[in-house]
N, C-alpha and C positions, 0 to 999 in steps of 0.2 A: 853185563848183558845189555845189548842194544835193543831198543824197541822201535819197530817200524809201524807206523799207523797208516792204513790205507782207507781213505774216505771214499766209499762207494763200492758196490759189488756188482757192477755191470760187466760187460765184456772186458774192458781194460783193467778195472780194479780187481776183479776176480782173478784174472790171469796173472796180474802182478803179485797178488797175495800168494797164490799157489806156487809160483816159481820162487818167490822169496823164501817161503817155508821149506821148499825142497832143498834150496841151497844153504840156508842158514841152520837148519836142523833145530835141535832142542836147546842149543846154547843161547839162542836169541829169540826175542818175542815178536810175533806178527799179530797185529790187531786190525780187524776189519770193522769199520763203522759204517752202517747203512741204515736208513730209515725203514727199509723194506725187509721183511722177514724172508722173502722168497727171491730167488734168481729168476729172471725172465729172459728167455731167448727171443728178443724183440723181433728179429726178421720173420718169425713165424706168426706174429700177431695178425698179419694180413689174412692168414688162413682161418684164424678165429673169427675174423670180421666177415667171412662168408660162410661160416658154419662147417668148414672142413676139419677143424680141430676145436677142441674145447680149451678153456683157459688152463685146465690141469695138464694139458699136453705140452704147454710152453713154459711152465714154471716148476720149481721144486724148492723145498725149504733149505735155507743156507746153514742154519745152526748145526744140524747133524753132520754135514760135510766138514765144516770147520772144526767141530769137536773131534772128529775122527782123525784129522790131520794136524792137530795141535795148534790151531789158529784160534785166537780169542775173538769172539764175535760180540759186538755191542750194537744192539738195535737202537739207533739214535740218528739225529740230524745235526750236522755241524752248523753252527751259526756265528762263531767267532774264532779267529786265529791269532795266537800270541807267539809269533816266531822268535821273539827275544826273551821269552819267559815273562813273568810278572812279578809283582811285589812279594808274592809268597814263595816263588821258586825260580831259579835261573833257567831251568829246563823249559824249552819251548812247549807250548800246549795248544790243543784245539778244544774249544768249548762246545759242548753238545747238549742237545735236549733229547732225552730218552723218549722213544716212541712205542715201545712195547706196551701191551695192555696193562701189565703189572706195574710199570714205573712211568707211565706216560706223563710228560710234563716236568719230570725231574731234570735238573741241570747238573752237569759234571764237567770237569776238566781232565782231559787225557794227555799226559805228558808223552813226548816222543823224542827220539834222536833223529829219525828221518820221517818225512811225511810225503805221501803220495796222494795228490788231489785227483780223485777219479769220480768226482761227484756228478759228472755228466751234465746234461742240460736241464734247465727249468723249462717246462712246457709253457711258453708265454702266450696262452690264449688271450690274456687281457690286452695284448698289443692291438687287437682288432675288435672293435665293439661287436658283440653278437657272435663271436667265434667260440666254438667249443661245446662239449656235451653237458657240462655241469651248469654253467650260467649263460650259455649261449644257445645258438639255434642250429648247430651242426654236430655231426658225430665225428669220432676219431678212432684210429687204430693204434694209438701210441702206447696204450697199456692193455693188458688182457681184459680188464673190466670195460674199458672203452670199446674194445673190439667186439666183445660179446653184445654190448648194447647196439653197436652198428649192425651186427648180424640180425638182431631182432627187428630193427627198423627196416633193414633191407628186405626181410621176409614179408613185412607189411606191404612194401611196394610191389613185390612179386605177386602177392595175393590180390591186390587191387588190379594189377594187370590181367590176371587170370579172370577177373570179373568184368573185363572189357574196358578198363580205364587206360588212358595213355599217361605216361609219366616222364619227367625229366630228372635224370640223375647227374649230379655234378661232383666230380672228384678232382682234388688238386691241392693247392697250397693257399693258406688263408692270410698271407701277408707278403709284401714285396721283397722282404729279405729272408724268406724261408730257405731252409736247406732240406736235404733228404727227399728231393723230387723223385728219387727212385722208388721210395715207398708208395708215393701217390701213383706212380706208373704201375707198380705191381697191383695195387688194389683196383685200379681202373680195369685192368684186363682180367683180374679174377672175378670182379663183378660182371663184366661182359660175358665171361665164360658161364657164370651161374645163371645169367638171364637166358642164354642160349639153352642151357641144360633144362631150364624150367619151361621153355617154349614160349617165352614172352619177349624175346629180344626185339621183335618188330614193334612192340608197344612202348619201347623206352628210347628216348633220345639221351645218349650218353655223351657228356661233355667233360673234357679234361681242361682244367683251368690252372695255368702255371705262370710263375714269374720268369721262367726261362725265355730268353730272347728268341730261341728256336728250339724245336723238339730235338732231343738227344743231347742237350747241353749238360743236364744232370748236375749243374753246379761245378763242373770241372772244365768248362770251356769247350765241351764237345770233344770228339776224337776223330782221327783219321785212321783208317786201316785198309789193308789189302784183303780182298775176298775174291776167290776164284781168278786170281791174276789181275784184278782190276782194283784201282784205288777208289775208295768210297768214304763216306763220312757217317758218323753216328746220326746226323740229322736226316740224311736220305734213308738210312736203314730204319730209323724209328718212324719217320713219316709213312713209310710203306706199311708198317704194322697198323698204324692208326687208320689208314685208308682201307686196309684189308678187313679190319674189324668194325668199320663204320663208326669210329669215335671222332667226334668233332673236337678239335683242339683250339684253345684260346691261349695265345702266348703273349709274353710281355705284359702281364697283368699284375696289378697290385690291388688286392682286396682291401677296401677301405671301411666297410661295415656290412653287417648281415642282419637283416630283419627276418622274421618268420616267413619263409617262402620266397625271399628276394635277396640276392647277393649284389652288392654294389662294388664296382671295381673300376679303376682307371687303367688306361693302357699307355704305352710309350708314345703313341701318336697324339696324346693329349685328350683323348675321348673319355667321357664319363659314361659308364654303362650300368645297366640293371639287368640281372639275369634271374628270372624266376626259376624256382626249383621245387621238387617234391622230396628229394633226398640229397643231402650234401655231406661229403666227407672231405674236410679241408684240414690239412696239417698246420700246426702252429709254428711260429718262429721259435728259435731257441735263445735263451740267455743263461748266463752263469747263475749258480746257486746264490740265493740271497744271504750272503754272510759278509762279515766285516773283518778287518785286520787291525791290530793294535800293537803299538810298541810297548816296551816295558813300563813306561810311565802312564800308559793308558790312552795315549794320543792316537787318533785315527790315522792309519797308514794304508787304508784300503787302496787308494790310488797308486801307491807304490808297488803293491803286490799284485793287484788285479787290473786288467784293462777295463775301459768303460762298459764293455759288454758283460762284465762280471766273471769272465774266464781268467785264469791265472796267467801272468806273464812268464814266459820261458826264454830260452836262448834264441829268440827270433829277432829280426830287424824290424822294429815297429815304426821306423821313420816314415813320415807321410810324404809320398811321392806320387807323381802321375802314374797311371796304369802302365804306360809304355816303359817306365823305369823299374817296374817290379821284376825281380829275378828269382830263380829257383834257390839262390843262395840266401834269400831272406828267411827261408823256412827253418824251423828249429831242428836240431839233430839229437840233442841229449835230454830236452824237456826239463832242464834244471832252471829254477828261478834265479835270475841274475843277482838279486839282493840277498836272498837267503838260500845258500847252496845246499842245505839239507832238505829243501822243499822241491818237489817235482810235480808236474801236472801231466796227466796222460789222457788219451782218448779225447772226447769232446771237451773236457775240462781245461785244455790248454787254449790260450788265445792265439788264433792264427794271425800272421802279420798282415794279411790282406785277402781279398777274394781271389779265386782262381779264374772264374768267369769275369769278363769285362763288366764292371759296374755301370749301370745306366739309370736314368731318371726320367720322369715325365717332364714336359715343359714347365710344370709348376713346381718341380723339384722333388717330387715323391720318388723315393728310391725303389727301383725295380732291379734288384741285385741279389742273385742267389748266393747264399753263404756257402763256404767250402764244406763238403761232407768230411767227417772224421770218424766214421763208424766202421763196424765190421772188421775186415782184415787189417787195415791200418791201426785201428784201435787196439786190437789184441797184440799186434807186433810191438807197438809202442809200450804197452804195459809190460811185456816180456823184457825188452831191452833195458827199461828203467829198473826193473827188478834185478837184473844181472849187474847193472852198475852199482846199485846200492849194496848188493851182496859183496861185491869186490871192495867197496869202501869199508865195509864192516870187517870182512874176513882177511883182506889183504892190505888194508891201510891205504887204498887208492885215494888220492886227493882230488881227483877229477873223475867225471863219468868215464867209464871204460867201454861203453857200448853206445852205438848211435843208430838211429832209424829215421832219416829224413824222408818226409813224404815226397820230396823232390828227387829221391833216389830209389824208393821202394816201388815195386809193382803191386797191383791189387786186382783181385778177381771179384766179380759180382755176378751172381746168378739171380736174375729177377723173374719171379714167377709171373706167367701170363695166363694162368688157369691151371687148376690142379686136377689130377686124374692119371692113373698109371697108363691108360691107353689114349686118353683124350687131352691130357695136360700138355702145356708148353711152357718154356721158360727162355728168356733172353740171357745168354751167357756172354759176359764181356770181361775182357782183361785190359788193363792199361799200365804202361810202364814208361815213365814214372807217373804217379798220381798227379803231382804238380808238374806241368810242362817245363822242360828245360830247353829254352830256345837257343842257348849257346851250344849245348851238346847236340841237339837235334834241330838245326835251324829251319828245316823244311816243314816239319810237322809238330815239333815240341816233344814228341815221344818216339820211342823205339818201335818202328813198324813191325819188327819181327816178334814183338811181345805184346802188341796191341791189336785186338781183333774182337769181332762180335759174331755170334751165331744164335739162331732161334730155332727151337724144335722140341719134340717130345723128349729127346735124350737130356736136354737141359732140365726138364722137370724131374727126371729121375735123379739127376745130380743134386738138384735143389732139395729133394726129399731126403736123399742120403746125407746131405750136409746137416740138415735138421737133426737127424739121429746122431751123427758123429759129434757135433758140437755140444749137444746136451750130454752125451757120453763123456766127452772131455771135461765139461764143466762139473760133472759129478765125480771127477777124479777117479775114473775107473781104470783098471789095469791097462798100461800102455798109453795113458792119456797124453804123455809128452810126445808121442810119435805123431799125433794128429797136429798138423800145422795150424798156425793162427789164421 
């Protein structure tokens, strides 16, 4: 019997575990290790952050799902990897600290034949002094609890405005290297929508603060697409929405610190700026999980297995080269660790070879460089193909991965909410193909214009709401779940 251990139960890890068990059946063991007892459909956290959903609408318990489908669930946090085994046993192991209430703090080693690292990101609020809801001065929508707190504080702003006060609301990213600008975009326009619905929009100055060099970059270098027979860009398309909704955008910004009521940030032009605020939702940068790797003798080999960011190295080209020399071929296809071939990393847990957007810096050298997004559709697709490869290795004796999913070859769709409501809601629907531009294959635009486009309207909101229902249905492994694409 082979054992596959999946670390993490987010979109990518949960997807991988379900497909693994479906293919491997009862003859082999699938173990999911996650510090959280519940699955969170993160894209809908922004609706919790404006009070349109409750935390219960975006989560469900993992243990009953896994028990029903023969997957062993361990509520724990991985902190050490032993890919060569240790003095006690030749089998590789992951060392974990249990996090359930009954066994919190206990340490265990789980042996594996294959490992999938799907630990996702650590929310690195500490990268910017004063950032975050716990020890900082800003709110967040990264978790259901954070989003619920953001909603409470937003309601306080709305109440003050109804009493005749004017407020400034700032939404964006809290560090020069943040990713997931799309989530900040969504929350900005959902807040704008709620302010209009509450009748206080004229009392709020709404500011979008981003590390993108231009609006519509989204960490993917922006997009070009054809619309109504004309060539346009995601920059022009996005800027028109900001003008229409009266949102002031500050681009090319790296937040350096946050005091109560004041955000300090530098811009690419070298300026140092202070931005007073009454409410601020700023996303944190991501880093890999805080864990180490050791060889059989106990020597630290963390730098061999993981990149400096803390994300796991895979079959990518990590050679340092100028931006102009980066290519689509640098990106991983199989997500297999080059040193330990029974280890894979999926979703946000794999180390990207470089940024997609051109990296920039202030005259003083402060990085203003959006990190590449690896969430949503790509994350689920990667988890699925890695599961298929491992299943073939176990069942068919394959010696190399049998399935591939390069972000430089796959398309991705994103439906970004711009305000909820079955009659008044809107969403920006975007597709890009491929996610990472391939300038050799598409020398004019980097992407296939026939498969790259953007639209905004009420229909997009209906699609966004439908996707929420479908993906939670899929994650709960309801009948026909495999028919719903990643």
